[in-house]
PLY file of the C-alpha trace (Angstrom):
ply
format ascii 1.0
element vertex 339
property float x
property float y
property float z
element edge 338
property int vertex1
property int vertex2
end_header
-31.90 -20.84 -24.03
-32.26 -19.32 -20.55
-35.09 -16.83 -20.45
-37.02 -15.16 -17.62
-40.81 -15.32 -17.24
-41.11 -11.70 -18.38
-39.01 -12.38 -21.47
-41.09 -15.50 -22.14
-44.27 -13.44 -22.15
-42.83 -10.77 -24.43
-41.36 -13.30 -26.88
-44.44 -15.48 -27.15
-46.72 -12.47 -27.32
-44.98 -11.55 -30.60
-44.61 -15.13 -31.86
-48.24 -16.05 -31.16
-49.42 -13.41 -33.63
-46.77 -13.85 -36.33
-48.77 -16.23 -38.59
-52.00 -14.21 -38.54
-51.21 -11.15 -40.65
-53.39 -11.25 -43.75
-53.97 -14.93 -44.50
-54.50 -16.04 -40.90
-57.11 -13.40 -40.12
-58.79 -13.92 -43.50
-59.08 -17.67 -42.87
-60.61 -17.03 -39.44
-63.15 -14.59 -40.87
-64.03 -16.81 -43.85
-64.92 -19.74 -41.58
-66.10 -17.99 -38.42
-67.88 -15.04 -40.08
-69.50 -12.79 -37.45
-69.14 -15.56 -34.82
-65.36 -15.66 -35.26
-64.88 -14.56 -31.65
-66.65 -17.72 -30.45
-64.29 -19.83 -32.56
-61.28 -18.00 -31.11
-62.45 -18.63 -27.54
-62.99 -22.32 -28.32
-59.61 -22.45 -30.12
-57.90 -20.99 -27.06
-59.39 -23.73 -24.88
-58.38 -26.43 -27.38
-54.85 -25.02 -27.44
-54.31 -25.40 -23.69
-53.43 -29.14 -23.97
-50.88 -28.24 -26.68
-49.37 -25.63 -24.37
-49.17 -28.29 -21.65
-47.40 -30.69 -24.03
-45.07 -27.90 -25.10
-44.15 -27.33 -21.45
-43.43 -31.02 -20.95
-41.14 -31.43 -23.96
-39.31 -28.07 -23.92
-35.65 -28.07 -22.92
-32.86 -25.64 -22.08
-30.25 -26.28 -24.77
-31.00 -27.84 -28.13
-27.31 -28.59 -28.85
-26.86 -30.54 -25.62
-30.29 -32.17 -25.82
-29.63 -33.58 -29.29
-25.87 -34.08 -28.89
-25.82 -37.88 -29.05
-25.80 -39.43 -32.52
-28.87 -41.64 -32.17
-31.69 -42.37 -34.62
-34.23 -40.61 -32.42
-32.07 -37.49 -32.16
-31.66 -37.36 -35.94
-35.43 -37.77 -36.27
-36.06 -34.88 -33.85
-33.59 -32.70 -35.76
-35.25 -33.58 -39.06
-38.77 -32.80 -37.85
-37.69 -29.52 -36.24
-35.78 -28.52 -39.38
-38.85 -29.15 -41.55
-40.94 -27.23 -39.01
-38.65 -24.19 -39.12
-38.40 -24.24 -42.91
-42.21 -24.34 -43.15
-42.47 -21.42 -40.73
-39.95 -19.40 -42.77
-41.82 -20.20 -45.99
-45.17 -18.97 -44.67
-43.71 -15.99 -42.82
-41.97 -14.83 -46.01
-45.22 -15.27 -47.97
-47.07 -13.11 -45.44
-44.36 -10.44 -45.46
-43.78 -10.45 -49.23
-47.46 -10.11 -50.18
-47.99 -7.42 -47.54
-45.02 -5.36 -48.76
-46.00 -5.89 -52.40
-49.63 -4.91 -51.78
-49.23 -1.81 -49.62
-45.65 -0.53 -49.65
-43.60 -1.43 -52.75
-45.95 -2.62 -55.54
-43.51 -1.67 -58.32
-40.42 -3.27 -56.78
-39.35 -6.84 -57.42
-40.38 -8.95 -54.44
-36.96 -10.52 -54.09
-35.39 -7.05 -53.82
-37.96 -5.73 -51.36
-37.67 -8.80 -49.10
-33.89 -9.21 -49.08
-32.95 -6.35 -46.68
-35.58 -7.49 -44.18
-34.45 -11.12 -44.35
-30.77 -10.23 -44.08
-31.48 -8.05 -41.04
-33.30 -10.97 -39.38
-30.36 -13.29 -40.10
-27.91 -10.70 -38.79
-29.84 -10.41 -35.52
-29.92 -14.21 -35.20
-26.11 -14.32 -35.42
-25.80 -12.00 -32.41
-27.16 -14.62 -30.01
-30.01 -14.90 -27.55
-29.16 -11.80 -25.50
-29.32 -9.50 -28.53
-32.59 -11.07 -29.72
-34.16 -10.66 -26.28
-33.07 -7.01 -26.09
-34.74 -6.31 -29.43
-37.85 -8.21 -28.31
-38.16 -5.96 -25.22
-38.06 -2.84 -27.41
-40.48 -4.19 -30.01
-42.88 -5.42 -27.31
-43.02 -1.94 -25.76
-43.69 -0.30 -29.15
-46.32 -2.98 -29.88
-48.22 -2.24 -26.69
-48.26 1.51 -27.39
-49.50 1.00 -30.95
-52.18 -1.47 -29.85
-53.53 0.94 -27.21
-53.58 3.80 -29.72
-55.16 1.81 -32.57
-57.98 0.21 -30.66
-58.61 3.36 -28.66
-59.14 5.35 -31.87
-61.26 2.63 -33.51
-63.63 2.04 -30.59
-66.03 4.80 -31.71
-66.63 3.00 -35.03
-67.94 -0.28 -33.55
-71.56 -1.18 -34.32
-72.81 -3.92 -31.98
-75.61 -4.87 -34.39
-72.93 -6.46 -36.62
-72.68 -9.31 -34.09
-76.39 -10.21 -34.20
-77.87 -12.79 -34.31
-75.37 -14.77 -32.25
-74.12 -18.21 -33.34
-75.41 -18.85 -36.85
-72.40 -20.59 -38.44
-72.95 -24.12 -37.11
-70.73 -26.45 -35.10
-68.60 -27.60 -38.06
-67.53 -24.07 -39.05
-67.06 -23.14 -35.40
-64.71 -26.09 -34.83
-62.74 -25.31 -38.01
-62.32 -21.71 -36.89
-61.13 -22.94 -33.50
-58.69 -25.35 -35.14
-57.20 -22.59 -37.34
-56.72 -20.36 -34.32
-55.23 -23.11 -32.16
-52.72 -24.29 -34.78
-51.60 -20.86 -35.98
-51.18 -19.50 -32.46
-49.20 -22.39 -30.98
-47.06 -23.43 -33.98
-44.62 -20.54 -33.69
-43.95 -21.47 -30.03
-41.78 -24.26 -31.45
-39.20 -21.55 -32.22
-38.49 -21.34 -28.48
-38.75 -25.05 -27.73
-35.36 -24.72 -26.00
-36.72 -22.15 -23.51
-37.76 -24.21 -20.49
-40.55 -22.61 -18.43
-43.53 -23.54 -16.29
-46.99 -24.34 -17.62
-48.38 -21.28 -15.81
-45.94 -18.94 -17.58
-46.65 -20.49 -20.97
-50.40 -20.29 -20.38
-50.18 -16.57 -19.49
-48.13 -15.94 -22.64
-50.66 -17.86 -24.74
-53.51 -15.90 -23.15
-51.82 -12.57 -23.91
-51.35 -13.16 -27.65
-54.78 -14.83 -27.94
-56.49 -11.88 -26.31
-55.03 -9.41 -28.81
-56.09 -11.58 -31.77
-59.58 -11.86 -30.26
-59.84 -8.08 -29.82
-58.61 -7.53 -33.39
-61.34 -9.79 -34.83
-64.04 -8.22 -32.64
-63.05 -4.81 -34.01
-63.07 -6.09 -37.60
-66.60 -7.47 -37.26
-67.79 -4.51 -35.20
-66.51 -1.91 -37.67
-66.93 -3.61 -41.06
-69.42 -6.39 -40.46
-68.53 -9.95 -41.44
-69.52 -9.67 -45.12
-67.32 -6.66 -45.82
-64.44 -7.80 -43.58
-64.12 -11.04 -45.56
-63.58 -9.19 -48.84
-60.25 -7.65 -47.76
-56.99 -9.50 -48.32
-55.49 -7.75 -45.28
-58.54 -6.71 -43.22
-56.47 -5.68 -40.19
-54.64 -3.18 -42.40
-57.81 -1.88 -44.04
-59.44 -1.11 -40.71
-56.61 1.27 -39.80
-57.80 3.60 -42.58
-60.77 4.42 -40.35
-58.52 6.17 -37.83
-58.96 9.93 -37.84
-57.65 11.95 -34.91
-59.52 15.28 -34.69
-59.53 15.52 -38.51
-55.83 16.21 -38.21
-54.00 12.87 -38.18
-55.15 10.70 -41.10
-53.80 8.09 -43.53
-51.34 6.70 -40.99
-52.21 3.04 -41.55
-48.81 2.29 -43.11
-47.08 3.47 -39.94
-49.49 1.76 -37.52
-49.20 -1.59 -39.35
-45.49 -1.80 -38.62
-46.04 -3.72 -35.38
-47.16 -6.79 -37.37
-43.83 -6.71 -39.18
-42.13 -6.81 -35.76
-43.81 -10.17 -35.08
-42.60 -11.61 -38.38
-39.10 -10.19 -37.90
-38.62 -11.88 -34.51
-40.04 -15.17 -35.79
-37.64 -15.14 -38.76
-34.67 -14.29 -36.53
-35.40 -17.20 -34.20
-35.96 -19.51 -37.19
-32.54 -18.55 -38.60
-30.86 -19.13 -35.23
-32.51 -22.53 -34.75
-31.69 -23.78 -38.25
-28.06 -22.84 -37.75
-27.94 -24.71 -34.42
-29.62 -27.84 -35.79
-27.41 -28.07 -38.89
-24.33 -27.16 -36.85
-22.58 -24.78 -39.22
-20.60 -21.79 -37.96
-21.17 -19.04 -40.53
-24.44 -17.67 -41.92
-23.75 -18.56 -45.55
-26.21 -21.46 -45.60
-28.82 -19.39 -43.77
-28.60 -16.70 -46.46
-28.92 -19.34 -49.17
-31.98 -20.91 -47.52
-33.75 -17.59 -46.96
-32.96 -16.24 -50.45
-33.99 -19.54 -52.04
-37.38 -19.40 -50.32
-37.79 -15.72 -51.22
-36.94 -16.48 -54.86
-39.55 -19.27 -55.07
-42.21 -17.02 -53.57
-41.23 -14.08 -55.79
-41.34 -16.25 -58.93
-44.32 -18.54 -58.40
-46.55 -17.06 -55.67
-46.64 -13.24 -55.72
-47.92 -12.98 -59.29
-51.22 -14.77 -58.52
-53.05 -14.00 -55.28
-55.25 -17.11 -55.69
-52.14 -19.30 -55.56
-50.98 -17.51 -52.41
-54.38 -18.06 -50.75
-54.39 -21.75 -51.73
-50.88 -22.24 -50.34
-51.81 -20.46 -47.13
-54.81 -22.74 -46.66
-52.41 -25.70 -46.71
-50.68 -24.23 -43.66
-53.38 -25.62 -41.35
-52.83 -29.37 -42.05
-49.05 -28.89 -42.43
-48.57 -27.21 -39.06
-51.09 -29.50 -37.34
-49.22 -32.61 -38.51
-45.82 -31.12 -37.65
-47.06 -30.10 -34.21
-48.37 -33.58 -33.42
-45.26 -35.33 -34.79
-42.89 -33.07 -32.86
-44.68 -33.51 -29.55
-45.03 -37.28 -29.96
-41.36 -37.78 -30.85
-40.09 -35.51 -28.08
-42.35 -37.23 -25.55
-41.07 -40.63 -26.72
-37.48 -39.39 -26.42
-38.15 -38.09 -22.93
-39.71 -41.39 -21.81
-36.85 -43.43 -23.28
-34.28 -41.11 -21.68
-35.81 -41.65 -18.24
-35.90 -45.40 -18.70
0 1
1 2
2 3
3 4
4 5
5 6
6 7
7 8
8 9
9 10
10 11
11 12
12 13
13 14
14 15
15 16
16 17
17 18
18 19
19 20
20 21
21 22
22 23
23 24
24 25
25 26
26 27
27 28
28 29
29 30
30 31
31 32
32 33
33 34
34 35
35 36
36 37
37 38
38 39
39 40
40 41
41 42
42 43
43 44
44 45
45 46
46 47
47 48
48 49
49 50
50 51
51 52
52 53
53 54
54 55
55 56
56 57
57 58
58 59
59 60
60 61
61 62
62 63
63 64
64 65
65 66
66 67
67 68
68 69
69 70
70 71
71 72
72 73
73 74
74 75
75 76
76 77
77 78
78 79
79 80
80 81
81 82
82 83
83 84
84 85
85 86
86 87
87 88
88 89
89 90
90 91
91 92
92 93
93 94
94 95
95 96
96 97
97 98
98 99
99 100
100 101
101 102
102 103
103 104
104 105
105 106
106 107
107 108
108 109
109 110
110 111
111 112
112 113
113 114
114 115
115 116
116 117
117 118
118 119
119 120
120 121
121 122
122 123
123 124
124 125
125 126
126 127
127 128
128 129
129 130
130 131
131 132
132 133
133 134
134 135
135 136
136 137
137 138
138 139
139 140
140 141
141 142
142 143
143 144
144 145
145 146
146 147
147 148
148 149
149 150
150 151
151 152
152 153
153 154
154 155
155 156
156 157
157 158
158 159
159 160
160 161
161 162
162 163
163 164
164 165
165 166
166 167
167 168
168 169
169 170
170 171
171 172
172 173
173 174
174 175
175 176
176 177
177 178
178 179
179 180
180 181
181 182
182 183
183 184
184 185
185 186
186 187
187 188
188 189
189 190
190 191
191 192
192 193
193 194
194 195
195 196
196 197
197 198
198 199
199 200
200 201
201 202
202 203
203 204
204 205
205 206
206 207
207 208
208 209
209 210
210 211
211 212
212 213
213 214
214 215
215 216
216 217
217 218
218 219
219 220
220 221
221 222
222 223
223 224
224 225
225 226
226 227
227 228
228 229
229 230
230 231
231 232
232 233
233 234
234 235
235 236
236 237
237 238
238 239
239 240
240 241
241 242
242 243
243 244
244 245
245 246
246 247
247 248
248 249
249 250
250 251
251 252
252 253
253 254
254 255
255 256
256 257
257 258
258 259
259 260
260 261
261 262
262 263
263 264
264 265
265 266
266 267
267 268
268 269
269 270
270 271
271 272
272 273
273 274
274 275
275 276
276 277
277 278
278 279
279 280
280 281
281 282
282 283
283 284
284 285
285 286
286 287
287 288
288 289
289 290
290 291
291 292
292 293
293 294
294 295
295 296
296 297
297 298
298 299
299 300
300 301
301 302
302 303
303 304
304 305
305 306
306 307
307 308
308 309
309 310
310 311
311 312
312 313
313 314
314 315
315 316
316 317
317 318
318 319
319 320
320 321
321 322
322 323
323 324
324 325
325 326
326 327
327 328
328 329
329 330
330 331
331 332
332 333
333 334
334 335
335 336
336 337
337 338
């Protein structure tokens, strides 16, 4: 996948935030409390070695890279396939609960998710150029919405909500940092076949991390940590505070659309990568995989929010293990290839 530095930044800016809507932010706030921003800063620093490893093992073309029928290649394909399926599972959970909670509470989850999933699969079938064109458009809209949202919310920040500083302890701080590091870097595996420099990847990582940091600072500054932790989707709830000259109100549903952009791009890239790994030509199997996951979530997860929260908490060890395994195997493959 050939991609310019600018396209890298735009793509990873969206991907780096895709796992945080709802569950990701709630996990950060539940462990970091009012010191969540310190955990995010530490998590960013801990994530730099992962970004370096990502740079070392990334490649230009997954089909060519894994073309030979060797045990190690099959192992890489298997790990990446599991990784992408896990990403799809959690992305669909985030999207489904969000749509069910705030947009279509009286519509069957499978029905409300299907058009979105099919659109993501359709985009994936159009190739890298089409995906990158859509990313450019969505990135531009994202930037405009971010500037507007945080500009309007700045007057509501109360700095006393951050005092006293650092009361959570080192254990909670490290856990917060670990959540941030894993959730931010895991989705980068969707563009493992986009070879770029460490500097470019670091700038991309910094961009998405900065926005997540600002979002959490606003949540604590506006709500305070105790209230912010009570919301299932705190970043949506805060948008209800926006009031432009007592004229523009209740626009949170429109302003929240940029988070759906992140999920949409991540799902499109997941669909494309699964198709390339399994080597089939048509999208039939992709539709089956996506609908199967949506059906499981609609049947067993949506009905009980506690189950959804418990499943989302499992994302941390799952993605951490998959990250480590993927990097170790790809590094081993690279060493053996050189020898």
